[in-house]
One Martini backbone bead per residue (centre of mass of N, CA, C, O) as a GRO file, in nm:
protein
  313
    1MET     BB    1   0.103   0.032   0.008
    2THR     BB    2   0.016   0.372   0.048
    3PHE     BB    3   0.095   0.604   0.247
    4ASN     BB    4   0.038   0.887   0.404
    5ASP     BB    5   0.078   1.240   0.297
    6THR     BB    6  -0.198   1.301   0.428
    7LEU     BB    7  -0.465   1.416   0.615
    8PRO     BB    8  -0.755   1.363   0.711
    9ASP     BB    9  -1.047   1.539   0.798
   10THR     BB   10  -1.088   1.403   1.090
   11TRP     BB   11  -0.846   1.608   1.184
   12THR     BB   12  -1.041   1.787   1.394
   13GLY     BB   13  -1.064   2.099   1.592
   14ARG     BB   14  -0.994   2.256   1.851
   15THR     BB   15  -0.784   2.530   1.975
   16ASP     BB   16  -0.613   2.638   2.268
   17GLY     BB   17  -0.317   2.658   2.137
   18PRO     BB   18   0.039   2.677   2.032
   19ASN     BB   19   0.148   2.498   2.248
   20PRO     BB   20   0.245   2.198   2.380
   21GLN     BB   21   0.033   2.223   2.620
   22HIS     BB   22  -0.212   2.216   2.379
   23ALA     BB   23  -0.209   1.939   2.291
   24LEU     BB   24  -0.349   1.734   2.037
   25TRP     BB   25  -0.412   1.499   1.821
   26HIS     BB   26  -0.483   1.686   1.574
   27SER     BB   27  -0.211   1.875   1.624
   28THR     BB   28   0.018   1.611   1.615
   29ILE     BB   29  -0.049   1.442   1.394
   30ARG     BB   30   0.090   1.236   1.134
   31PRO     BB   31   0.185   1.155   0.857
   32LEU     BB   32   0.300   0.830   0.663
   33PRO     BB   33   0.481   0.789   0.384
   34GLU     BB   34   0.766   0.689   0.550
   35PRO     BB   35   0.832   0.478   0.796
   36GLU     BB   36   1.152   0.456   0.781
   37GLY     BB   37   1.194   0.791   0.836
   38ALA     BB   38   1.050   0.774   1.116
   39PRO     BB   39   1.007   0.816   1.420
   40PRO     BB   40   0.921   0.628   1.656
   41GLY     BB   41   0.575   0.506   1.710
   42VAL     BB   42   0.244   0.556   1.672
   43ALA     BB   43   0.024   0.368   1.428
   44LEU     BB   44  -0.246   0.425   1.253
   45LEU     BB   45  -0.466   0.159   1.111
   46GLY     BB   46  -0.701   0.103   0.876
   47PHE     BB   47  -0.979  -0.146   0.853
   48ALA     BB   48  -1.218  -0.129   0.598
   49SER     BB   49  -1.422  -0.377   0.726
   50ASP     BB   50  -1.734  -0.605   0.677
   51GLU     BB   51  -1.703  -0.888   0.547
   52GLY     BB   52  -1.691  -1.085   0.788
   53ILE     BB   53  -1.964  -1.009   0.902
   54ARG     BB   54  -2.135  -1.081   0.655
   55ARG     BB   55  -2.049  -1.381   0.647
   56ASN     BB   56  -2.165  -1.402   0.964
   57HIS     BB   57  -2.453  -1.256   0.974
   58GLY     BB   58  -2.418  -0.962   1.023
   59ARG     BB   59  -2.386  -0.615   1.078
   60PRO     BB   60  -2.330  -0.369   0.883
   61GLY     BB   61  -2.063  -0.083   0.911
   62ALA     BB   62  -1.752  -0.122   1.009
   63ASP     BB   63  -1.599   0.042   0.783
   64GLY     BB   64  -1.649   0.321   0.958
   65GLY     BB   65  -1.472   0.293   1.216
   66PRO     BB   66  -1.191   0.444   1.176
   67ASP     BB   67  -1.313   0.736   1.155
   68ALA     BB   68  -1.465   0.740   1.426
   69ILE     BB   69  -1.219   0.715   1.602
   70ARG     BB   70  -1.066   0.961   1.505
   71GLN     BB   71  -1.287   1.170   1.575
   72SER     BB   72  -1.277   1.093   1.893
   73VAL     BB   73  -0.953   1.137   1.940
   74ALA     BB   74  -0.879   1.433   1.831
   75GLY     BB   75  -0.950   1.586   2.128
   76ALA     BB   76  -0.726   1.465   2.276
   77ALA     BB   77  -0.493   1.499   2.511
   78VAL     BB   78  -0.144   1.564   2.499
   79HIS     BB   79   0.136   1.458   2.741
   80ASP     BB   80   0.349   1.446   2.506
   81GLU     BB   81   0.631   1.408   2.249
   82HIS     BB   82   0.541   1.176   2.093
   83PRO     BB   83   0.477   1.002   1.817
   84ARG     BB   84   0.193   1.037   1.592
   85TYR     BB   85   0.020   0.831   1.347
   86ASP     BB   86  -0.118   0.823   1.009
   87ALA     BB   87  -0.147   0.532   0.773
   88GLY     BB   88  -0.437   0.486   0.709
   89ASP     BB   89  -0.616   0.276   0.473
   90ILE     BB   90  -0.770  -0.051   0.433
   91PRO     BB   91  -0.968  -0.160   0.189
   92VAL     BB   92  -1.255  -0.365   0.128
   93THR     BB   93  -1.318  -0.494  -0.196
   94ASN     BB   94  -1.526  -0.702  -0.363
   95HIS     BB   95  -1.509  -0.920  -0.123
   96ASP     BB   96  -1.172  -0.918  -0.079
   97LEU     BB   97  -1.029  -1.045   0.192
   98ASP     BB   98  -0.759  -1.162   0.108
   99ARG     BB   99  -0.639  -0.900   0.006
  100GLY     BB  100  -0.666  -0.747   0.268
  101HIS     BB  101  -0.476  -0.930   0.433
  102VAL     BB  102  -0.225  -0.877   0.265
  103GLU     BB  103  -0.220  -0.571   0.301
  104LEU     BB  104  -0.219  -0.560   0.607
  105ALA     BB  105   0.039  -0.729   0.654
  106ALA     BB  106   0.233  -0.543   0.501
  107ALA     BB  107   0.190  -0.290   0.665
  108VAL     BB  108   0.252  -0.401   0.950
  109ALA     BB  109   0.536  -0.489   0.881
  110ARG     BB  110   0.651  -0.213   0.806
  111LEU     BB  111   0.601  -0.068   1.067
  112SER     BB  112   0.746  -0.264   1.255
  113LYS     BB  113   1.031  -0.251   1.117
  114SER     BB  114   1.031   0.074   1.187
  115GLY     BB  115   0.930   0.085   1.514
  116HIS     BB  116   0.626   0.069   1.526
  117LEU     BB  117   0.298   0.080   1.662
  118PRO     BB  118   0.038  -0.093   1.566
  119ILE     BB  119  -0.303   0.047   1.530
  120VAL     BB  120  -0.588  -0.125   1.457
  121LEU     BB  121  -0.880  -0.013   1.286
  122GLY     BB  122  -1.210  -0.097   1.310
  123GLY     BB  123  -1.369  -0.309   1.191
  124GLY     BB  124  -1.343  -0.626   1.175
  125HIS     BB  125  -1.197  -0.917   1.323
  126GLU     BB  126  -1.052  -1.006   1.067
  127ALA     BB  127  -0.797  -0.837   1.127
  128GLY     BB  128  -0.631  -1.037   1.316
  129PHE     BB  129  -0.489  -1.193   1.098
  130GLY     BB  130  -0.343  -0.984   0.924
  131SER     BB  131  -0.191  -0.845   1.158
  132HIS     BB  132  -0.042  -1.096   1.267
  133ARG     BB  133   0.113  -1.169   1.010
  134GLY     BB  134   0.278  -0.916   0.999
  135VAL     BB  135   0.431  -0.935   1.274
  136TYR     BB  136   0.542  -1.219   1.224
  137GLU     BB  137   0.718  -1.134   0.984
  138ALA     BB  138   0.877  -0.901   1.127
  139LEU     BB  139   0.985  -1.127   1.354
  140GLY     BB  140   1.073  -1.386   1.203
  141ASP     BB  141   0.852  -1.599   1.272
  142THR     BB  142   0.716  -1.459   1.528
  143SER     BB  143   0.477  -1.514   1.784
  144PRO     BB  144   0.268  -1.347   1.953
  145ALA     BB  145   0.096  -1.305   2.218
  146ILE     BB  146  -0.248  -1.341   2.285
  147ILE     BB  147  -0.492  -1.082   2.375
  148ASN     BB  148  -0.844  -1.129   2.401
  149LEU     BB  149  -1.111  -0.898   2.409
  150ASP     BB  150  -1.395  -1.109   2.426
  151ALA     BB  151  -1.710  -1.277   2.370
  152HIS     BB  152  -1.533  -1.439   2.156
  153ILE     BB  153  -1.320  -1.696   2.043
  154ASP     BB  154  -1.249  -1.716   1.728
  155LEU     BB  155  -1.252  -2.059   1.616
  156ARG     BB  156  -1.376  -2.099   1.357
  157ASP     BB  157  -1.477  -2.350   1.106
  158MET     BB  158  -1.456  -2.241   0.779
  159ASP     BB  159  -1.468  -2.199   0.436
  160GLU     BB  160  -1.431  -1.888   0.521
  161PRO     BB  161  -1.345  -1.596   0.618
  162THR     BB  162  -1.414  -1.430   0.924
  163ASN     BB  163  -1.486  -1.278   1.236
  164GLY     BB  164  -1.464  -1.597   1.360
  165THR     BB  165  -1.151  -1.705   1.247
  166PRO     BB  166  -0.865  -1.562   1.302
  167PHE     BB  167  -0.732  -1.770   1.526
  168ARG     BB  168  -0.731  -2.021   1.352
  169GLN     BB  169  -0.549  -1.894   1.137
  170VAL     BB  170  -0.314  -1.846   1.323
  171ALA     BB  171  -0.269  -2.136   1.419
  172GLU     BB  172  -0.200  -2.237   1.132
  173LEU     BB  173   0.047  -2.046   1.089
  174VAL     BB  174   0.222  -2.097   1.378
  175GLY     BB  175   0.146  -2.336   1.554
  176GLU     BB  176   0.332  -2.394   1.838
  177GLN     BB  177   0.325  -2.071   1.897
  178PHE     BB  178   0.042  -2.073   2.008
  179ARG     BB  179  -0.079  -1.784   2.205
  180TYR     BB  180  -0.401  -1.788   2.372
  181SER     BB  181  -0.622  -1.533   2.514
  182VAL     BB  182  -0.960  -1.509   2.657
  183LEU     BB  183  -1.134  -1.216   2.773
  184GLY     BB  184  -1.496  -1.223   2.812
  185VAL     BB  185  -1.653  -1.468   2.775
  186SER     BB  186  -1.975  -1.579   2.633
  187PRO     BB  187  -2.123  -1.876   2.667
  188PRO     BB  188  -2.394  -1.830   2.488
  189ASN     BB  189  -2.183  -1.731   2.233
  190ASN     BB  190  -2.059  -2.042   2.261
  191THR     BB  191  -1.982  -2.336   2.161
  192ARG     BB  192  -1.863  -2.643   2.229
  193PHE     BB  193  -1.665  -2.646   1.991
  194LEU     BB  194  -1.504  -2.393   2.091
  195PHE     BB  195  -1.416  -2.502   2.364
  196ASP     BB  196  -1.273  -2.757   2.249
  197SER     BB  197  -1.077  -2.607   2.066
  198ALA     BB  198  -0.936  -2.452   2.287
  199ARG     BB  199  -0.836  -2.698   2.452
  200GLU     BB  200  -0.662  -2.821   2.215
  201LEU     BB  201  -0.489  -2.535   2.192
  202GLY     BB  202  -0.438  -2.405   2.482
  203VAL     BB  203  -0.660  -2.207   2.575
  204HIS     BB  204  -0.740  -1.923   2.747
  205ILE     BB  205  -1.032  -1.879   2.965
  206THR     BB  206  -1.235  -1.600   3.045
  207THR     BB  207  -1.514  -1.493   3.167
  208ASP     BB  208  -1.723  -1.243   3.226
  209ASP     BB  209  -1.790  -1.320   3.520
  210GLN     BB  210  -1.501  -1.376   3.616
  211LEU     BB  211  -1.389  -1.096   3.558
  212ALA     BB  212  -1.598  -0.931   3.728
  213GLU     BB  213  -1.508  -1.059   4.013
  214LEU     BB  214  -1.284  -0.884   3.968
  215SER     BB  215  -1.075  -0.656   3.993
  216PRO     BB  216  -0.911  -0.452   3.789
  217ALA     BB  217  -0.633  -0.518   3.900
  218ARG     BB  218  -0.663  -0.827   3.883
  219ALA     BB  219  -0.711  -0.839   3.581
  220ALA     BB  220  -0.435  -0.724   3.505
  221GLU     BB  221  -0.268  -0.951   3.639
  222LEU     BB  222  -0.372  -1.178   3.467
  223ALA     BB  223  -0.266  -1.072   3.194
  224LEU     BB  224   0.033  -1.066   3.279
  225GLN     BB  225   0.061  -1.368   3.349
  226LEU     BB  226  -0.003  -1.470   3.054
  227VAL     BB  227   0.282  -1.286   2.950
  228GLU     BB  228   0.550  -1.299   3.129
  229ASP     BB  229   0.729  -1.486   2.903
  230GLN     BB  230   0.671  -1.264   2.678
  231PRO     BB  231   0.812  -1.039   2.436
  232HIS     BB  232   0.539  -1.055   2.266
  233ILE     BB  233   0.232  -0.854   2.208
  234HIS     BB  234  -0.122  -0.914   2.122
  235LEU     BB  235  -0.367  -0.674   2.131
  236THR     BB  236  -0.725  -0.751   2.119
  237ILE     BB  237  -1.028  -0.550   2.064
  238ASP     BB  238  -1.357  -0.627   2.124
  239LEU     BB  239  -1.624  -0.426   2.185
  240ASP     BB  240  -1.828  -0.674   2.267
  241VAL     BB  241  -1.715  -0.703   2.568
  242LEU     BB  242  -1.913  -0.499   2.622
  243SER     BB  243  -2.179  -0.352   2.713
  244ALA     BB  244  -2.452  -0.213   2.551
  245ALA     BB  245  -2.446   0.045   2.729
  246ILE     BB  246  -2.137   0.114   2.629
  247ALA     BB  247  -2.149  -0.080   2.340
  248PRO     BB  248  -2.386  -0.049   2.087
  249GLY     BB  249  -2.169  -0.025   1.827
  250VAL     BB  250  -2.235  -0.344   1.732
  251SER     BB  251  -2.325  -0.635   1.594
  252SER     BB  252  -2.288  -0.792   1.901
  253PRO     BB  253  -2.434  -0.718   2.163
  254ALA     BB  254  -2.408  -0.721   2.513
  255ALA     BB  255  -2.588  -0.819   2.795
  256VAL     BB  256  -2.335  -0.798   2.986
  257GLY     BB  257  -2.032  -0.798   3.013
  258VAL     BB  258  -1.754  -0.596   3.072
  259PRO     BB  259  -1.616  -0.374   3.254
  260LEU     BB  260  -1.447  -0.099   3.166
  261ALA     BB  261  -1.235  -0.092   3.395
  262HIS     BB  262  -1.108  -0.370   3.312
  263ILE     BB  263  -1.017  -0.302   3.023
  264ARG     BB  264  -0.840  -0.061   3.093
  265ALA     BB  265  -0.644  -0.199   3.291
  266ILE     BB  266  -0.534  -0.403   3.085
  267CYS     BB  267  -0.430  -0.209   2.867
  268VAL     BB  268  -0.236  -0.045   3.042
  269ALA     BB  269  -0.060  -0.273   3.153
  270LEU     BB  270   0.036  -0.376   2.875
  271ALA     BB  271   0.155  -0.111   2.768
  272ARG     BB  272   0.369  -0.073   3.017
  273THR     BB  273   0.564  -0.308   2.932
  274GLY     BB  274   0.678  -0.260   2.623
  275ARG     BB  275   0.557  -0.546   2.453
  276LEU     BB  276   0.407  -0.431   2.228
  277SER     BB  277   0.337  -0.513   1.877
  278LEU     BB  278   0.010  -0.515   1.880
  279VAL     BB  279  -0.309  -0.348   1.792
  280ASP     BB  280  -0.662  -0.399   1.829
  281VAL     BB  281  -0.969  -0.207   1.726
  282VAL     BB  282  -1.294  -0.352   1.705
  283GLU     BB  283  -1.637  -0.348   1.573
  284LEU     BB  284  -1.713  -0.072   1.490
  285ASN     BB  285  -2.056   0.071   1.439
  286PRO     BB  286  -2.178   0.372   1.361
  287GLU     BB  287  -2.479   0.292   1.268
  288LEU     BB  288  -2.524   0.163   1.583
  289ASP     BB  289  -2.473   0.406   1.736
  290VAL     BB  290  -2.493   0.609   2.043
  291ASP     BB  291  -2.374   0.903   2.077
  292ASN     BB  292  -2.077   0.782   2.035
  293ARG     BB  293  -2.002   0.575   2.257
  294THR     BB  294  -1.819   0.363   2.124
  295ALA     BB  295  -1.612   0.565   1.998
  296ARG     BB  296  -1.521   0.678   2.271
  297VAL     BB  297  -1.417   0.420   2.394
  298ALA     BB  298  -1.211   0.356   2.176
  299ALA     BB  299  -1.053   0.620   2.203
  300ARG     BB  300  -0.965   0.586   2.496
  301LEU     BB  301  -0.803   0.327   2.450
  302VAL     BB  302  -0.605   0.434   2.246
  303HIS     BB  303  -0.492   0.656   2.420
  304GLU     BB  304  -0.394   0.484   2.665
  305ILE     BB  305  -0.212   0.297   2.507
  306ALA     BB  306  -0.026   0.508   2.380
  307GLU     BB  307   0.060   0.640   2.654
  308GLY     BB  308   0.177   0.389   2.788
  309TYR     BB  309   0.379   0.298   2.570
  310LEU     BB  310   0.539   0.574   2.532
  311GLY     BB  311   0.631   0.585   2.840
  312THR     BB  312   0.855   0.337   2.781
  313ASN     BB  313   1.045   0.517   2.548
   0.00000   0.00000   0.00000
């Protein structure tokens, strides 16, 4: 792909003043035409796809998610001088998800090799396979440990890729390196086949009720324990892990969900390890959102992950 040499119009908002102390995302973010020549930082990369959701009989509209997240994070205050970049979007057109995965993997690999932390904005969770393949290639066929904050296990075995298959695809790609933990799983929304598949693949599962019984700090400790011996971490956040009251703008809103405080604590703790290699924030559907609630939550998570990660560098 060709990376951005200009910023999209989504990066707009009020300006409080001209000094660094007045910095906001929209006033400091830079385009990224050449990742290799830019000082390492956080790079937002949109995956404008709802093809996987459509194939999985979900509700379309998530291809508008990347811009909705950008618009919501644009006004967030920046409290450091580390670089933040917008690397543009990879659209999935003509229902060609395979091509989208190839292009996403290539873009993530290039960002990663250039020292940036890719934060992939979705778009459906089908992004998880393409993004992981990219960082896997960038790390010399080394697979990061995956922490998936999600109501769904996403190990479906289907005839074609969907937003329910990404981590089965990753397992097939990386073989014995597969290290996968899912926190926030909703048992009524996952079949016995999926739980059996997870057990066969050595997947750690914590349900939504189990996670909610913990304090936010203890939930963060659990996530850290799951990756304590891993040098590279792929944090992937499906916004349907949150309750529908907090995140209504998703294809499959959760009746129960995990408290936002727990999700924030996990994200910040993992970011502060300095070992994040890849982040996905996916499944935002602005057509289904209510007063931009879900977009605002996604933006807050992106902001806090970026701030936590950049503070370690």
